[in-house]
PLY file of the C-alpha trace (Angstrom):
ply
format ascii 1.0
element vertex 389
property float x
property float y
property float z
element edge 388
property int vertex1
property int vertex2
end_header
113.80 75.26 136.58
112.62 71.66 137.08
109.56 71.58 139.33
106.61 69.39 140.21
103.39 71.30 139.65
99.92 70.27 140.80
97.12 71.79 138.69
93.63 71.54 140.20
91.36 72.80 137.44
88.25 71.33 135.77
88.61 70.67 132.04
84.96 70.43 130.98
84.68 74.08 129.86
86.43 75.69 126.89
87.85 78.53 129.00
89.34 76.11 131.51
90.99 74.10 128.74
92.48 77.33 127.40
93.87 78.09 130.86
95.41 74.60 130.99
97.02 75.22 127.58
98.58 78.45 128.85
99.95 76.74 131.98
101.42 73.84 129.99
102.97 76.17 127.40
104.71 78.17 130.13
105.97 74.96 131.77
107.46 73.75 128.50
109.10 77.10 127.75
110.50 77.88 131.23
110.67 74.44 132.84
110.88 71.62 132.44
107.87 71.27 134.72
106.41 67.93 135.69
102.62 68.21 135.92
99.97 66.32 137.82
96.41 67.27 136.87
93.30 66.96 138.98
90.66 67.95 136.44
87.61 66.45 138.14
86.02 67.03 141.52
88.75 65.14 143.37
89.91 67.70 145.86
90.96 65.16 148.53
93.17 63.34 146.03
94.80 66.65 145.22
95.64 67.26 148.89
97.02 63.74 149.13
99.22 64.42 146.10
100.63 67.55 147.80
101.75 65.47 150.78
102.97 62.32 148.98
104.34 63.75 145.73
106.24 66.62 147.29
105.09 69.17 144.70
106.81 72.55 144.41
103.77 74.58 143.45
100.00 74.56 142.97
97.63 76.30 140.57
94.05 75.79 141.69
90.48 76.75 140.91
88.34 75.57 143.82
84.73 76.37 144.66
84.72 76.19 148.47
86.67 78.30 150.96
87.51 75.26 153.09
89.28 73.69 150.13
91.34 76.83 149.54
92.23 77.17 153.23
93.29 73.51 153.44
95.65 74.04 150.49
97.06 77.24 152.02
97.80 75.36 155.28
100.34 73.20 153.42
102.40 76.41 152.84
103.16 75.24 149.30
103.59 78.11 146.79
100.18 78.52 145.21
98.16 80.60 142.75
94.38 80.58 143.09
92.24 81.54 140.10
89.01 83.32 141.11
89.33 82.25 144.75
86.16 81.80 146.84
85.35 85.17 148.47
85.69 85.93 152.16
82.72 87.11 154.21
80.84 89.92 152.48
82.55 93.26 152.92
85.87 91.81 154.10
88.99 92.50 152.06
91.34 89.53 151.98
95.01 89.16 151.12
96.65 85.76 150.79
99.74 84.72 152.78
103.19 85.46 151.35
103.44 82.12 149.53
100.25 82.60 147.52
98.60 84.91 144.96
94.93 85.44 144.18
94.15 86.02 140.49
90.69 87.46 139.94
88.54 88.25 136.95
86.12 91.10 137.53
82.90 89.49 136.37
81.12 92.86 136.55
83.52 94.12 133.87
82.47 91.26 131.59
78.83 92.34 131.84
79.81 95.99 131.46
81.69 95.16 128.24
78.56 93.51 126.83
76.50 96.62 127.66
78.96 99.02 126.05
79.26 96.82 122.97
75.49 96.92 122.39
75.18 100.61 123.26
77.80 101.48 120.64
75.68 99.62 118.09
72.65 101.77 118.86
70.49 99.23 120.70
67.89 100.51 123.17
66.24 97.24 124.26
68.25 94.74 126.29
67.85 91.24 127.72
69.89 88.73 129.72
69.80 84.94 129.98
71.84 83.41 132.79
72.58 79.88 133.91
69.59 77.60 134.62
70.41 77.66 138.33
71.85 80.69 140.19
75.64 81.12 140.25
77.75 83.92 141.74
79.75 84.66 138.59
76.59 84.84 136.48
74.90 87.19 138.97
77.93 89.46 138.88
77.95 89.61 135.08
74.28 90.59 135.16
75.06 93.26 137.77
77.77 94.76 135.54
75.43 94.75 132.56
72.50 96.29 134.46
74.58 98.94 136.23
76.11 100.13 132.96
72.70 100.32 131.28
71.23 102.14 134.30
73.80 104.91 133.79
72.13 105.51 130.40
68.66 105.39 131.95
67.93 101.97 130.46
66.70 98.67 131.88
67.37 95.03 131.08
64.78 92.26 130.82
66.01 89.12 132.62
64.77 85.60 131.90
63.15 84.62 135.21
63.92 80.95 134.72
61.79 77.87 134.42
60.17 76.06 137.36
62.70 74.22 139.51
61.80 70.78 138.13
62.53 71.96 134.55
65.89 73.65 135.04
68.10 70.57 134.72
66.61 69.48 131.38
66.65 71.92 128.46
63.83 70.05 126.72
61.64 70.90 129.73
63.03 74.43 130.10
62.91 75.44 126.42
59.14 76.17 126.18
59.47 78.71 129.02
62.53 80.32 127.43
60.92 80.40 123.97
57.77 82.08 125.33
59.90 84.71 127.08
61.99 85.35 123.92
58.83 85.97 121.89
57.69 88.53 124.48
60.80 90.72 123.98
60.58 93.96 122.05
61.84 94.01 118.45
65.51 94.92 118.02
66.55 93.54 121.41
70.23 93.00 122.28
70.51 89.81 124.33
73.55 88.85 126.37
73.89 85.23 127.52
76.15 84.16 130.37
78.22 81.72 128.28
78.41 80.33 124.75
76.42 77.13 125.26
73.58 79.15 126.76
73.79 81.68 123.92
73.54 78.87 121.36
70.42 77.54 123.08
68.92 81.03 122.78
70.01 81.39 119.16
68.52 78.04 118.11
65.25 78.78 119.91
65.04 82.11 118.06
65.41 80.30 114.75
62.87 77.62 115.72
60.29 80.22 116.75
60.76 82.44 113.69
62.70 85.24 115.42
65.40 86.51 113.07
68.98 86.90 114.36
70.28 89.60 114.43
67.17 91.27 112.95
64.74 90.69 115.85
67.22 89.66 118.54
71.00 90.12 118.49
72.73 87.41 120.56
76.09 87.69 122.35
77.75 84.85 124.30
80.83 84.53 126.50
84.09 82.50 126.23
84.52 82.63 122.42
84.53 78.85 122.07
85.32 78.93 118.36
84.03 75.43 117.65
80.63 76.30 119.13
80.51 79.86 117.81
81.21 78.81 114.22
78.97 75.71 114.33
75.75 77.62 113.78
74.27 79.83 111.10
74.23 82.68 111.93
77.58 82.33 113.71
77.72 83.50 117.33
79.42 86.69 118.54
81.15 86.20 121.88
83.23 87.84 124.60
86.72 86.31 124.52
88.18 85.99 128.02
91.61 84.85 126.71
92.10 81.82 128.93
95.48 80.94 127.43
97.01 84.24 128.56
95.34 83.81 131.97
96.94 80.38 132.32
100.30 81.75 131.25
100.00 84.53 133.84
99.14 82.06 136.63
102.15 79.92 135.72
104.44 82.98 135.63
103.30 84.08 139.10
103.77 80.58 140.50
107.26 80.37 138.97
108.18 83.60 140.77
106.88 82.19 144.09
108.89 78.99 143.63
112.05 81.00 142.92
111.53 83.03 146.10
110.88 86.32 144.35
108.52 89.02 145.57
105.08 88.50 143.99
101.99 90.67 144.00
99.39 89.10 146.32
96.37 90.25 144.28
96.31 90.33 140.47
93.41 91.28 138.17
92.99 89.79 134.72
92.83 92.09 131.70
89.59 93.44 130.27
87.89 91.08 127.80
87.62 91.67 124.05
84.60 90.92 121.88
84.67 88.89 118.67
81.89 90.01 116.31
80.22 87.38 114.16
76.89 87.28 112.38
74.60 87.08 115.46
75.28 90.74 116.36
76.63 92.17 113.12
73.97 94.83 112.84
73.75 98.48 113.68
70.27 99.71 114.56
69.23 102.00 111.70
66.17 104.28 112.12
65.54 104.64 108.37
63.61 101.71 106.86
65.17 102.08 103.39
68.75 102.00 104.70
67.89 99.17 107.09
66.39 97.14 104.23
69.35 97.85 101.95
71.84 96.64 104.58
69.71 93.57 105.29
69.82 92.66 101.58
73.61 93.04 101.57
74.11 90.94 104.74
71.82 88.16 103.49
74.40 87.11 100.88
77.73 88.94 100.90
78.96 86.96 97.91
76.58 88.97 95.69
78.21 92.22 94.53
75.33 94.61 95.26
75.75 98.11 93.81
73.99 101.17 95.21
72.04 101.42 91.97
70.85 97.79 92.25
69.71 98.36 95.83
67.87 101.56 94.93
66.04 99.76 92.13
65.08 96.87 94.45
63.74 99.35 97.03
61.92 101.40 94.38
63.72 104.59 95.39
66.07 106.89 93.48
69.79 106.32 93.91
70.31 109.96 94.92
67.66 109.71 97.67
69.20 106.49 98.95
72.65 108.09 99.07
71.30 111.17 100.87
69.59 108.95 103.45
72.83 107.02 103.98
74.87 110.18 104.58
72.23 111.49 106.99
71.65 108.25 108.93
75.03 106.50 108.77
77.29 109.51 108.39
78.95 107.89 105.39
78.14 106.71 101.87
76.22 103.47 101.41
79.11 102.12 99.34
81.51 102.73 102.25
79.18 100.98 104.68
78.85 97.97 102.37
82.64 97.85 102.10
82.91 97.97 105.90
80.50 95.04 106.27
82.42 92.99 103.69
85.78 93.74 105.30
84.40 92.88 108.73
83.31 89.46 107.45
86.70 89.03 105.76
88.47 89.72 109.06
86.25 87.13 110.78
87.00 84.47 108.17
90.73 85.24 108.08
90.95 85.08 111.88
88.77 82.02 112.46
89.14 79.77 109.40
91.86 78.32 107.19
90.09 79.33 103.96
92.46 80.67 101.27
92.28 84.38 100.54
90.67 83.84 97.12
87.81 81.87 98.74
87.30 84.57 101.38
87.24 87.24 98.65
84.53 85.25 96.85
82.42 84.82 100.00
82.67 88.51 100.87
81.71 89.91 97.45
85.15 91.00 96.21
85.79 90.28 92.54
89.16 88.58 93.25
91.85 88.07 95.89
93.80 91.05 94.55
90.80 93.33 95.08
90.43 92.11 98.68
94.18 92.56 99.27
94.03 96.18 98.06
90.98 97.10 100.17
92.28 95.22 103.20
95.70 96.87 103.09
94.15 100.32 102.69
92.06 99.72 105.83
94.49 97.82 108.10
97.94 98.60 106.72
98.83 95.07 105.64
97.50 92.24 103.49
95.14 89.47 104.69
98.00 86.93 104.72
100.13 89.11 107.00
97.09 89.85 109.19
96.45 86.09 109.58
100.10 85.50 110.55
100.14 88.33 113.10
96.70 87.52 114.59
96.58 83.72 114.97
93.38 82.14 116.22
0 1
1 2
2 3
3 4
4 5
5 6
6 7
7 8
8 9
9 10
10 11
11 12
12 13
13 14
14 15
15 16
16 17
17 18
18 19
19 20
20 21
21 22
22 23
23 24
24 25
25 26
26 27
27 28
28 29
29 30
30 31
31 32
32 33
33 34
34 35
35 36
36 37
37 38
38 39
39 40
40 41
41 42
42 43
43 44
44 45
45 46
46 47
47 48
48 49
49 50
50 51
51 52
52 53
53 54
54 55
55 56
56 57
57 58
58 59
59 60
60 61
61 62
62 63
63 64
64 65
65 66
66 67
67 68
68 69
69 70
70 71
71 72
72 73
73 74
74 75
75 76
76 77
77 78
78 79
79 80
80 81
81 82
82 83
83 84
84 85
85 86
86 87
87 88
88 89
89 90
90 91
91 92
92 93
93 94
94 95
95 96
96 97
97 98
98 99
99 100
100 101
101 102
102 103
103 104
104 105
105 106
106 107
107 108
108 109
109 110
110 111
111 112
112 113
113 114
114 115
115 116
116 117
117 118
118 119
119 120
120 121
121 122
122 123
123 124
124 125
125 126
126 127
127 128
128 129
129 130
130 131
131 132
132 133
133 134
134 135
135 136
136 137
137 138
138 139
139 140
140 141
141 142
142 143
143 144
144 145
145 146
146 147
147 148
148 149
149 150
150 151
151 152
152 153
153 154
154 155
155 156
156 157
157 158
158 159
159 160
160 161
161 162
162 163
163 164
164 165
165 166
166 167
167 168
168 169
169 170
170 171
171 172
172 173
173 174
174 175
175 176
176 177
177 178
178 179
179 180
180 181
181 182
182 183
183 184
184 185
185 186
186 187
187 188
188 189
189 190
190 191
191 192
192 193
193 194
194 195
195 196
196 197
197 198
198 199
199 200
200 201
201 202
202 203
203 204
204 205
205 206
206 207
207 208
208 209
209 210
210 211
211 212
212 213
213 214
214 215
215 216
216 217
217 218
218 219
219 220
220 221
221 222
222 223
223 224
224 225
225 226
226 227
227 228
228 229
229 230
230 231
231 232
232 233
233 234
234 235
235 236
236 237
237 238
238 239
239 240
240 241
241 242
242 243
243 244
244 245
245 246
246 247
247 248
248 249
249 250
250 251
251 252
252 253
253 254
254 255
255 256
256 257
257 258
258 259
259 260
260 261
261 262
262 263
263 264
264 265
265 266
266 267
267 268
268 269
269 270
270 271
271 272
272 273
273 274
274 275
275 276
276 277
277 278
278 279
279 280
280 281
281 282
282 283
283 284
284 285
285 286
286 287
287 288
288 289
289 290
290 291
291 292
292 293
293 294
294 295
295 296
296 297
297 298
298 299
299 300
300 301
301 302
302 303
303 304
304 305
305 306
306 307
307 308
308 309
309 310
310 311
311 312
312 313
313 314
314 315
315 316
316 317
317 318
318 319
319 320
320 321
321 322
322 323
323 324
324 325
325 326
326 327
327 328
328 329
329 330
330 331
331 332
332 333
333 334
334 335
335 336
336 337
337 338
338 339
339 340
340 341
341 342
342 343
343 344
344 345
345 346
346 347
347 348
348 349
349 350
350 351
351 352
352 353
353 354
354 355
355 356
356 357
357 358
358 359
359 360
360 361
361 362
362 363
363 364
364 365
365 366
366 367
367 368
368 369
369 370
370 371
371 372
372 373
373 374
374 375
375 376
376 377
377 378
378 379
379 380
380 381
381 382
382 383
383 384
384 385
385 386
386 387
387 388
């Protein structure tokens, strides 16, 4: 169906660009749709375009209720992504020609808490945006509430003085001092990837090992940012492309006069593990040291005997400790770590399989293929095809 679609969505953030990609892809597949984009803070121009251009539908992310209400008054089919909330405590349903698509920000924070709890962490911290925002506060609430159910608390960066918040060079001494005050083996969740990278770089600059002293998790899974650092950054992927595709699908149904759900929730997020959190808290110092040696350079083919000799402990004792602490053999755990890194490289890079095998400590591509297929049911090449970036 040919339609004129107005998209009012900022494009400065990775997630928003993903949403735009999903909208455009749907328009190309089901259209043709003619798009007009308002990607800056030009709300009035968007309203003018509705009147002059005669658009058939609107997908909008706006920050103020007045803006949303003005758009609704035009009675143009519309989908609002994370619409501004009504008065506290009031449930709100849109008119028949509109749909509200919401992401439960508390669930994002809850996912971070459960991810760290599964890894055995008992100390937690949170770094939000420099200035207060509703979505950031809600992510913190989800994180804190989930930890409270386990009887645990979360240390929150109180922020820098007001005059230092807009400039990271001014803010960083306050953040660095706070990071150094955290307990060892702290799991830190940051509100978005750029903030997480600031934390990660400060940890490195101040001599705090990642993930040894502080494990760092971001949000958005901006692959360019997450892979730009060493160690690479683990992140919660909010799947903006599918969100954009869903918004476009709902709008298409409105335009065609079909019955559409007024309120739609986005799916739960998934978490992409990279090096900044790839650690399980291990109470035994020998096992912890052995795994640290393995993670330091996966390309080295460490044997259990080599590790035992390095740690000045018998191989049998090391194996017994592994079975007691990890519930599996040390060899199996090393294989899991190598395969986990292989999955990350297959999913997020274009490296050939032989190069990935070399980086992950497998003797050849055939060896990686055999281990990978035994674990996942198909070869790395098939996995890459079925799980594109």
